[in-house]
N, C-alpha and C positions, 0 to 999 in steps of 0.2 A: 481540622479542615472542614469547610462547609461547601456543599454543592451550590453551584450558581443557580439562582432562581430561574427556572426555565421560562417563566412568564416574561422575564426581561427580554428573552430572545425574540419575542414577537414584535418588539420595537426596533429590530435590527434590519439592516440590509443596504445593498447598493442602490443608490437613488435612481429612480427611473426618469430619463430625459425624453421619453417617447410619449405620444398621445395615448388615448384610451385603447386604440387598436392600431397596430402598424405591422408591416411586413419588412423583414430584413432583405429579402431578395435571395434567390438561390445562389447565383454566381457559381464560383468554383466549388462551393460546398456541396452542390448537388441537390440541396433541399433548402427551402425558405424557413425562416423563423417567424412565427406569428405571435405578436405581443398583445397582451391585454392587461391594462393597468386600472381597470374600473373597480376591482374588488380590493379587499384589504391586503391581498397578496398579488404581486405582479407575476403574471404567467407568461412564459416563453414556450410556445408549443411547436414541435417539429414532428411531422408525420411522414410515414413511408420509408422504404428502403433506399439507401444511398446507391445511385447508379454505379455499376462497376467501373465505368469510365471516370467517375469523380473521386474514387478512393485514392488516397495518397499512399506512396510507398516510402521506405527509408533507404537512403543511399549511404553506405558505410564510408565514413571519412577517416576514422582512426580505430585501430585495434591494438590493445595491450594484452598480450597473452603469452604464457610460457609454452615452450615445446613440451612434448610428452615426458621427456627425461630431464627437464630443466627445473631445478629446485631453487634457483637463485632469485626468482621473483616470488609470486604467490602461488599457492597450490589449492587453496579453498577460500572462496570469497562469498559472503552472504550480504555484504553492504559496502558501498563506497559513496563518497560525496564529491561534489564539484563546487568550486568557489567562483565568484564572478569573473576572475581572470582565466577560468578554464582549467585550473589545476585540479588534479584528482588526488583524493586521499583514499587509499584502498587498504582495507584491513585483512590481513592474512591470519585466519583463525588458528591453524595448527601451530604457528610460531608466536602468536599474540604480538604481532608487529604491524605497525602501520607503514605503508609505503607512499611517499609523496611523488607524484609524477607531474611534469610540466604539461602545458596545454598541447605541446607537440608530441606527448607520449613518452618522453625521455624520463628515466628515473632520476629524481633530484636527490632523495635521501631516504634512509630508513629512520623511523621514529619509534623509540621505545623498544622494549623486549619483554620476555616473560619475567615477571617479578612483581614486587610490592613497593619498590622504591619510587621516588619522584620520576614521573614520566614513563614508568613501566606499567604493564598491563597483565591482568589475569583473565580478562574477558572483554568483549565488546558488546554492549547492550544498546548501542545507538551512538551515532556521531553526526555532527552538523558543521557546516561552514558558517562562521559568524561574519557574514558579509565579506568584505575584503580585509578583515582585521585578523583572521585566524580560524582556528578549529576548536571544537570541544568534543570530548569522548566520554561516555558513561561506562564505567567499569564496575558492575555490581559486585563482583567477587572481592574487589578491593574497596567497595563501598565509597566510591568517589567519582567526581567528574573532573577530568583534567583538561586544561586549556593550553593551547599551543599558538605560537605566532603563525602567520601565513607562510613563513619559511620553514616551519616545523620545529622551532625551538620551544622547549618546555617553558611555560609561563607561570602556571599556578595550578593548584587543585583544591577542591573542597569536599569534605566528607558528606555523604548522603546516606539516608536510611537504607538499610539492607534487607528489609522484610519482604520485598517484592522485586522481581526482575522480569524483563521480557526482551524480545529482540526488536530492533529499530525503535527503541523506546525513548530516545532523546529528540525533542522537537524544539524548533525556534521559529521566529518570524522576523520581520524587518526591524522591529524594535530591539532585537538582540536578546530579548527575554528567553530564558531556557525553561522548558517544561519536561516533566517526566510523565510517561504514559503509565497510568495506574487505574485500578478499579476505583470508581468514585460514587457508586450507588450500592445499595444492598442487593444481594443476589435475588433474582426472581425464581419462580418455580422451574426446576430443571437446570438451573445454573449452578456452577460451582463457585464462580467469582461474580461480583457485581459487574455492571456495565463499565466498560473502559472509557476513560476520559483523560484529562490532563491535570497535573498539579504543578503550580508555579514553583520554580526553584529559586530560592533567595540566593544572593551572592555568597553567603556563608555556607550554602549547601543544605540548609534546613528547608522544609516544605512550607509553602504558603497556601493560598486559597486554591480550592479545586474547581475545575471547570467541567461541567457535565454537558456533553453534546445533546441537543434537543432530540427527544425520542420520537420515533415514528411507529405507527401500528403495523409492524411487519409480523406476519404469522411465522412463529418460530417452531420448526420441527426438530426436536432434540431427542437424541438417544442417550440414555444414561445407564451406566453400570456402577454397581457398588459392591464392596466386599468388606466384611468384618471378620478379622482373624486375630484372635488372642487380644482383643481390646483395641486393635489398630484398624482404623477405617480408611479405605482408599476409594476414591471416586474418579470416574472419567466420563466425559460427555463428548458427543460428536453430533454432526448434522450432515444432511445429505449434500453432496457436492453441488448440485444444481438447484437446490431449493432457494426460494427468495431469502435474501439476507439484508441486514441493516449495515450501511457503510457510513463512515465519517472521515473527515480530514480537516486539518487546520490550515486556514488560508494565511499566506504570508502577511496580509494586512491585519491579522489578529482576530479572526472569527471562525466559527464552525461552518463547514459545508457537510450536509448529511444527504443520504440517498436511500430510497426504498427500491431494492433490487427487483422486487416482483412487479412493481408498477412502472419502473424506470422513471422515477421522479427524483430530481435533485433540488434541494432547497439550500440556498446560500443566505448568509446573514452578514450585515455590516452595520455598525452603530449609526443610529439616526435615520433609518429608512425602512421601507416596507420589506417583508420577506419576499424573496424572488424564487419562483419555482420553475425549473426547466423540466418539461414533460415531453416524453418521446413516445411515439407509437411505432412498434416494430413487429414484423411478422414473427410467429412462434418458431421455436427451434426444437424439434423432437429429439428424444434420447432413445437409442435403439435398445431392444430387449437384451442384446448381448452386453452392452455397456452397463445397463442397469443390473444385470446379473453379477457382473464383476464388482460393481460397487457394493452390492449386498454382501458378497463374500468378504470384501475388505472391511465393512462395518462389523460383521460378525467376528472377524479375526481381531480387530482392535478392541471391541468390547470384551472379548474373552481373555484379553491380557489382564484385565482387571477382575472379571468374574468368569471363571472357566465354564460355568454352567449357564451363561447368558444365552437366552433364546430371543428370537425376534420380538421386540416390543416397540411400539410406536407406529407412526404413519408409514404407508408404503412410499417407496421412492418416486419422485416426480417423473412423469412421462415427458415433460417439456422443461427446458431450461429457463430459469429466470432471465429476463432480457438484459439486466445489468449485473455484471459479475465483479466489479471493483471500482474504486474511486481514488484518484490521485489529483491533488492540486499542485501544479507546477510552481516554480519560484517566480514566474512572471504573472501569476495569478490566474492563469487559464485552468479550466476544469477538464480533466481527462477521465472519461467514463468507459470502462472496459465493457464491451458488448458480447453477448452470447453468439456463437457461430456453430454450425454443424461440426461435430467431432470428426477427427481424422485418426486413422490407425497409426500407431507409432511403429516406425520401421524396426525390424528385429535387431539391427545393429545398434540402435539407440536405446534399447531396453536396458535399464540398470539392474545388474544382478543383486539379489537380496541375500543378506547373510543368513536369513532364516528361510529354509526351503519351504516352510509351511505358509509363509506370507503369500497371499494371492498376488498375481502379477496384473498390473494395470496395462492394458494394450491400447488405451484411447487417451487423447488429449484434445483440448479445444484450441484452435488457432487463436493467436492474439491480435485483437484489433481494438482501437480506442476511438471514441468520438469526442471531439474537442469543442468546448464552449468558451466564450469569453466570460468574464466575471459577471457581466450584465445579462447573460443568457443567450447571446447570439451563437447560433450553430455555425462552426467553422469548417467542419468536415470530418471524415473518417480516415484514420491512419492505420495501415496494416503493418505488422511486425514479422520479422523472420521467425522461424520455428526456434523454440528453446531460448527465447529472449524475454527478459523481464525489464519493464520500464523502471528506471531509477530516478530520472530527473528530466525536465524539459524547460526550454526557454526560447520563446518565439519559434523559430524553425530549426532549432537544434534539439536533439534527443540523445540522452545518455542511457545506456542499458547494460545489463549484465547478461552475457550469453554463455552458452555451453557448446563445446564442439563434439565431434563423434566419439571422443574418448572421455567425455563428461568433464573436461577441464574447463575452468572458468575463463572468460574473456571480458575485459572492460572495453566498451564500445561507445563510439560517438557517431551519430547519424545526422544527415541533413534530410528534412522533409521535402519530397518532390511530388507534385508541384507545391510550392510554399503555401502555408496557411496565410490568410489575409490578416 
């Protein structure tokens, strides 16, 4: 495998159809986008806080969820996918079974079961909808990618290398090419693995060329623990929850979108055009002393699982949250940037008991809100999410999410954005 020459990336991006400087107009977004195409990079700048009256909310349209004593559906879900017809493929981890639901939420069929035979699963390390032609699922324990028709019938499988696995690690785009998420660079100081990227999966399951996302100069605050015991070495690393981070995603048109969490700068690339940078200015969000104290105790606990004698080494925890906390590129090509908000205290009834009484309890969470941009950088608005909800997919004004109820049971959800994004 050979990493993609990062210099090639400088020649990529969505072509700019605007003049040297232009405004998009605030409209329903609440804020205007200021474009500047005079440099080698096209800049789309958005400043200030979104007015409360301009924030969008999500209206629930569909919920697929078992009752507390119902084991006939799913009991634990970490991933699901949606095809262009609105069908859901949901993976139930305890039974290693995929469940296919129609766009109306009705159960169509169960796919596979625990095992190593054709169409059976021992794990789910990522699954994708292959347009309207079917589904693909990566099972690292069986070292293969299996393909199914849109109706859920087993089609074929290909053997894949089993040296590395991760969650949500199967990626595709509109070309139908499959990629595995894997380390594609050498580890840097303080890293256990190299930087994650994509490796093209050939039809026979062998690995093709590697694709390294463009790097950004994000200051990395890493805490590392090591232990050598009878010739066996173990290492673990962690970082502060609210420290600036590097984010990347793969666009459905087949190029990387990367982001600097500390600067709230998103850079997108498309073959044959200038790099395009979306730059936001947001007010700072402070982290309370109580929350920082809880995080410090959690880091100490985690590091001491590797090195029981680990003491605090590394930078102090940040007093302010990095403004950008996550990055998702939806299947319609729009860019969803998760933004930092003031933390809220978790209600006692929603605290998840730990099996280890020594594990520190986290009493805080950050409410979920995303800011949405078109692929060319136009700011469309901010969308707020219900508590305990994770964005899984979006397409125009529909959003699919994984939710949790008061009993910590999963729910597959479909929402409508109100008012609609333009």
